[in-house]
C-alpha positions in Angstrom: 102.6 127.5 102.0 101.3 126.6 105.3 98.4 124.1 106.1 94.8 125.3 107.7 93.9 124.1 111.5 91.0 122.5 111.2 89.6 122.6 114.7 90.8 126.6 115.8 90.7 128.0 119.6 89.0 131.5 120.1 88.9 133.5 123.1 86.8 136.4 122.2 85.5 138.7 124.9 82.4 141.6 125.6 84.4 143.8 127.5 83.5 146.5 130.9 83.4 146.7 134.8 81.4 143.6 134.1 83.4 141.5 131.0 82.6 137.8 129.5 84.9 135.6 128.0 84.0 132.7 126.2 87.1 130.1 125.4 85.5 128.2 122.5 86.8 125.7 119.4 86.1 125.8 116.5 86.2 122.6 114.1 86.4 123.9 110.3 85.3 120.6 108.6 81.9 120.2 110.4 80.9 123.8 111.4 80.9 123.0 115.1 81.5 125.6 117.5 81.9 124.3 120.4 81.8 126.8 123.9 84.8 125.0 126.3 84.6 127.5 129.2 83.2 130.8 130.3 82.5 133.2 132.7 81.2 136.6 133.6 83.3 138.5 135.8 82.3 141.8 138.2 85.4 143.8 138.6 82.8 145.4 141.2 83.8 142.3 143.3 87.5 142.2 143.4 87.5 146.2 144.5 85.0 145.2 147.2 86.5 142.2 148.6 89.4 144.6 149.1 91.9 145.1 146.0 95.3 144.5 146.6 95.3 148.5 144.9 93.0 150.1 147.2 95.5 152.0 148.9 97.3 153.1 145.7 94.5 154.6 143.1 90.6 155.5 143.0 88.2 152.5 142.6 88.1 153.1 138.6 91.7 152.5 138.4 91.8 149.7 140.5 89.4 147.8 138.1 91.5 147.8 135.4 94.2 147.6 137.0 92.4 144.3 138.3 91.5 143.8 134.8 94.3 144.0 133.4 96.6 141.2 135.1 93.0 138.8 134.9 93.6 138.8 131.3 97.0 138.9 131.3 96.5 135.1 133.6 93.9 134.1 130.8 96.1 135.0 127.2 99.1 133.0 129.0 97.3 130.0 130.3 95.4 129.3 126.9 95.8 127.7 123.7 95.1 130.2 121.1 95.0 131.0 117.9 92.2 134.1 117.6 91.4 136.8 120.2 88.4 138.1 119.5 86.3 141.3 121.5 83.0 143.5 120.8 84.0 146.8 119.3 83.5 149.5 121.2 80.6 152.2 121.3 78.6 154.1 123.3 75.6 153.2 125.0 73.0 156.2 124.9 71.7 155.3 128.2 75.4 155.2 129.7 77.7 157.1 127.7 80.0 158.4 131.0 81.2 154.6 130.7 82.6 155.2 126.6 85.8 156.1 128.0 86.0 153.5 130.6 85.0 150.9 127.4 87.9 151.9 125.0 90.8 151.7 128.0 89.3 147.9 128.4 89.8 147.2 124.9 92.9 149.4 124.8 94.2 147.6 127.5 92.9 144.0 125.6 94.9 144.9 122.8 97.8 146.2 124.1 98.5 142.5 126.0 97.0 140.4 123.2 100.3 141.9 121.1 102.5 141.9 123.4 101.9 138.5 125.2 101.2 136.6 122.4 102.1 138.6 118.9 98.6 138.5 117.6 96.0 141.1 116.4 92.3 141.2 118.2 89.9 141.2 115.8 87.7 143.7 116.5 83.6 143.5 115.7 81.0 145.8 115.4 78.1 144.7 118.3 75.7 145.5 114.9 77.5 143.1 112.8 77.8 140.1 116.0 73.9 141.0 116.5 73.0 139.9 112.7 75.8 137.6 112.7 74.1 135.5 115.2 70.1 136.2 115.1 69.8 138.1 111.6 69.5 141.3 112.7 71.3 144.1 113.9 69.3 145.1 116.5 68.8 142.2 118.1 68.5 142.7 122.2 70.2 140.2 124.8 67.1 137.9 126.0 66.9 137.3 121.2 71.3 136.7 120.6 71.0 134.8 124.1 67.8 132.4 122.3 69.6 132.4 118.9 73.0 130.8 121.1 70.8 128.3 122.1 69.1 127.3 119.5 71.8 127.6 116.7 72.3 124.1 116.0 75.9 124.8 115.4 76.7 125.9 118.8 76.9 123.6 121.2 78.7 123.9 125.3 81.0 121.7 127.0 79.1 121.4 129.6 75.6 122.3 130.2 76.1 125.1 132.9 77.5 127.3 131.4 74.7 127.3 128.6 72.4 127.4 131.6 74.1 130.4 133.3 74.6 132.6 130.7 74.6 136.0 131.1 74.0 138.6 128.6 77.1 139.6 128.9 78.5 135.7 128.2 76.0 135.9 124.8 77.5 138.6 123.6 81.1 136.8 124.0 80.3 134.1 122.9 77.9 135.2 119.8 82.0 137.5 119.3 82.7 135.0 119.1 80.8 133.0 117.0 81.0 135.7 114.4 84.9 135.8 114.0 84.4 131.7 113.6 81.5 132.0 110.7 83.5 134.9 108.8 87.2 132.7 108.8 84.6 129.5 107.7 84.2 131.7 104.7 85.6 130.2 101.9 87.9 133.5 100.9 89.6 132.7 104.1 
């Protein structure tokens, strides 16, 4: 029987053409979730600045290729025990984005499996919201406030907290949701 790690490294995502990741550490014994690094990345900026793929394919496909390159670098350069992402959903205001969201999630899952031989934990958006705020219907501002006011969540650098976008808040909330799930006595 293997020993259970007390300090678990989690890489969590909020996906899309503007995506965010949060690299966090969860210490079981102290029930402490520390955001080590986090970033929101707008793939549109990479396309506007002359993507290396610009003469080969359209902008949508360029974004997917840049995303794959960035994620590969990220997962190969960090010590990660658990990968988690918000699962796909249909945004009534942007139903056309659903197809792209599926491709981003599928790419992430494929890279995690092929490069790290690990599973990607997909968590329903309502479950993430419920976990961090107590309501599955919480809006973006409520999620950000819940993260900042949660006594179990801290930030290695205040700049991460001070510049937190709604996408980064969703990525942090996703990581926290998987952390609280693994801290359950049943795990």
